[in-house]
VMD Tcl script that draws the C-alpha trace (Angstrom):
set ca {
  {67.96 82.37 52.97}
  {67.15 85.87 50.89}
  {67.53 86.73 47.89}
  {71.45 88.07 47.27}
  {71.35 91.62 46.54}
  {74.46 92.47 43.54}
  {77.11 94.05 45.13}
  {79.95 93.32 43.30}
  {80.91 93.28 39.72}
  {77.96 93.51 37.77}
  {77.14 90.87 34.96}
  {78.60 92.07 31.54}
  {81.54 94.30 32.85}
  {85.23 92.62 32.18}
  {85.84 90.62 34.18}
  {90.14 90.25 35.76}
  {92.64 89.27 33.67}
  {93.53 85.28 33.45}
  {95.32 84.07 35.65}
  {97.52 81.10 34.52}
  {96.00 77.45 36.52}
  {98.32 75.18 37.88}
  {98.55 71.26 36.70}
  {96.56 68.81 39.17}
  {97.61 65.52 40.11}
  {94.07 63.94 40.26}
  {90.11 64.50 39.17}
  {89.30 65.46 42.96}
  {91.83 68.38 42.96}
  {90.34 69.74 39.65}
  {86.49 69.66 40.69}
  {87.79 71.55 44.60}
  {90.09 74.02 41.66}
  {86.36 74.24 39.58}
  {84.45 74.95 42.36}
  {87.48 77.82 43.96}
  {86.80 79.69 40.38}
  {83.14 79.41 40.30}
  {82.67 80.48 43.56}
  {85.14 83.89 42.98}
  {83.27 84.23 39.61}
  {80.08 84.28 41.49}
  {81.95 86.52 44.45}
  {82.85 89.29 41.66}
  {79.22 89.28 39.93}
  {77.07 89.56 43.59}
  {79.49 90.42 46.15}
  {78.40 86.95 47.82}
  {80.79 85.69 50.67}
  {81.53 82.50 48.51}
  {84.32 80.15 48.73}
  {85.62 76.36 47.44}
  {84.43 75.55 50.81}
  {81.09 77.07 51.27}
  {80.10 76.55 47.55}
  {77.77 74.37 48.24}
  {75.60 75.67 50.77}
  {75.37 78.77 49.30}
  {73.79 77.55 46.26}
  {71.45 74.77 47.38}
  {68.78 77.51 48.45}
  {68.83 77.95 44.44}
  {68.15 81.95 45.06}
  {71.39 82.39 43.77}
  {71.34 80.21 40.96}
  {67.63 82.36 40.35}
  {69.21 85.47 41.04}
  {72.05 84.26 38.24}
  {69.40 83.25 35.92}
  {67.30 86.41 36.16}
  {70.64 88.59 35.07}
  {71.72 86.54 31.89}
  {68.02 86.76 30.94}
  {67.97 90.36 31.35}
  {71.65 90.24 29.77}
  {70.42 88.44 26.37}
  {67.29 90.46 25.94}
  {69.59 93.85 26.50}
  {71.82 92.24 23.11}
  {68.77 91.51 21.45}
  {67.99 95.12 21.37}
  {71.60 96.14 20.72}
  {72.44 94.00 18.33}
  {69.71 92.05 17.02}
  {71.45 90.96 13.61}
  {73.93 89.24 15.63}
  {71.36 88.03 18.53}
  {69.13 86.11 15.32}
  {72.46 83.17 15.49}
  {71.90 82.25 18.96}
  {69.17 81.82 20.89}
  {68.51 83.98 22.93}
  {66.11 83.34 26.36}
  {62.86 84.91 26.58}
  {61.28 84.08 30.24}
  {63.31 85.08 33.47}
  {63.29 82.36 36.96}
  {60.54 83.02 39.74}
  {62.21 82.15 43.44}
  {61.51 82.39 46.86}
  {64.46 84.51 48.05}
  {63.38 83.38 51.53}
  {63.60 79.81 51.10}
  {65.72 77.84 53.40}
  {68.42 74.99 53.23}
  {66.11 71.85 53.27}
  {62.82 72.81 52.31}
  {60.13 72.37 49.67}
  {60.75 76.16 48.72}
  {64.63 75.58 48.20}
  {64.11 72.24 45.86}
  {61.73 74.41 43.84}
  {64.29 77.31 43.44}
  {66.44 74.64 42.49}
  {64.27 73.07 40.05}
  {63.08 76.53 38.71}
  {66.87 77.13 37.45}
  {67.54 73.48 36.21}
  {64.09 73.74 33.55}
  {65.40 77.31 33.11}
  {69.18 75.52 31.60}
  {67.35 73.60 29.69}
  {64.31 75.18 27.90}
  {65.09 79.02 27.96}
  {69.30 77.75 27.74}
  {69.20 74.83 25.53}
  {71.94 73.08 27.52}
  {72.60 69.74 26.58}
  {71.58 66.70 29.02}
  {74.81 65.22 29.81}
  {76.15 68.92 31.19}
  {72.52 69.36 33.36}
  {72.22 67.93 37.34}
  {68.47 67.38 39.77}
  {67.69 69.15 41.93}
  {69.23 66.43 44.48}
  {72.68 66.29 43.32}
  {72.71 69.59 44.42}
  {70.58 69.19 47.86}
  {71.67 66.13 48.56}
  {75.42 66.57 47.14}
  {74.25 63.28 44.42}
  {76.47 64.87 42.00}
  {78.50 67.91 42.61}
  {80.41 67.27 39.54}
  {77.02 68.27 37.59}
  {76.77 70.92 39.01}
  {79.93 72.33 38.63}
  {79.55 71.24 34.94}
  {76.45 72.98 34.17}
  {77.39 76.23 35.53}
  {80.42 76.41 33.44}
  {78.65 75.93 30.69}
  {76.27 78.08 31.49}
  {79.26 81.00 31.97}
  {80.21 79.78 28.57}
  {76.77 80.38 27.27}
  {76.41 84.04 28.74}
  {79.22 85.37 28.18}
  {77.97 85.74 24.48}
  {75.40 88.37 25.73}
  {78.12 90.21 26.92}
  {77.91 88.47 30.96}
  {81.27 88.12 32.73}
  {82.23 84.45 33.04}
  {84.28 82.72 34.68}
  {88.12 82.17 34.44}
  {88.14 78.83 33.09}
  {85.57 79.40 30.70}
  {87.94 82.60 29.05}
  {91.17 80.05 29.41}
  {89.31 77.71 26.68}
  {87.74 80.54 24.75}
  {91.62 81.77 24.30}
  {92.79 78.01 23.35}
  {90.14 77.69 20.74}
  {91.00 80.43 19.84}
  {94.58 80.34 19.20}
  {94.08 76.63 17.61}
  {91.96 78.05 15.01}
  {95.10 80.25 13.82}
  {97.26 77.86 13.96}
  {95.42 75.45 11.97}
  {94.39 78.02 9.40}
  {90.87 77.08 10.56}
  {87.78 79.62 9.53}
  {85.21 80.64 12.32}
  {82.34 79.01 12.72}
  {79.46 80.65 10.70}
  {75.60 79.71 11.35}
  {73.57 77.29 9.62}
  {71.50 77.67 6.79}
  {68.35 78.63 8.83}
  {70.80 81.80 10.65}
  {71.46 79.69 13.78}
  {74.82 79.39 15.35}
  {76.86 76.17 14.18}
  {75.30 72.96 15.70}
  {79.45 71.78 16.10}
  {81.43 74.51 16.85}
  {85.50 73.80 17.79}
  {85.23 73.10 21.34}
  {88.09 72.44 24.14}
  {86.56 70.83 27.00}
  {88.16 72.50 30.57}
  {89.71 69.24 31.43}
  {91.49 69.39 28.42}
  {93.31 72.03 30.44}
  {95.40 69.95 32.52}
  {95.13 66.57 29.98}
  {92.77 64.55 32.00}
  {89.01 64.44 32.77}
  {86.78 65.17 35.85}
}
mol new
graphics top color blue
foreach p $ca { graphics top sphere $p radius 0.5 }
foreach p [lrange $ca 0 end-1] q [lrange $ca 1 end] { graphics top cylinder $p $q radius 0.2 }
display resetview
């Protein structure tokens, strides 16, 4: 699979209006809904032929994941140049990801692509281990839930750099803002060293439907 070209909405451009999400009867239904949301998000960003049914097949070579990592890095560095004072408050990825865009599913090159993306999420984006996945979780479908949760968390963090976010992330942000207004809570403040606050008010996506995943 060659590395896809971005034919859809470019990272950093506003997404469509946030739509309402129906409640789900089981965690399996909710996982499918998250896959559908992420597939739509990646389709809009990069013009991919992707939906919930082929979501994992499209991602398993790692080429799309690496492309997304590099797009986020570019957006973050642009954000750093445009708003250096604000950028000092949050971690900024400094390096992108090397990628073999011609990797085929199940090959060492595909696994290497996925591994490079995972290491980038850990090192450059600082995503917590509880939200990370391993190469075989995607390639062998061992833990699809963590693949989905990692991408949602990445979407949440990348939104700070102006990268369009999945619908669930946008809903989470809207709920968080409404809770702050209702509870008269102050906005999270940077730490003593100017870093982003460690424990901002955070509403897990599962709370949107009153159940875990």
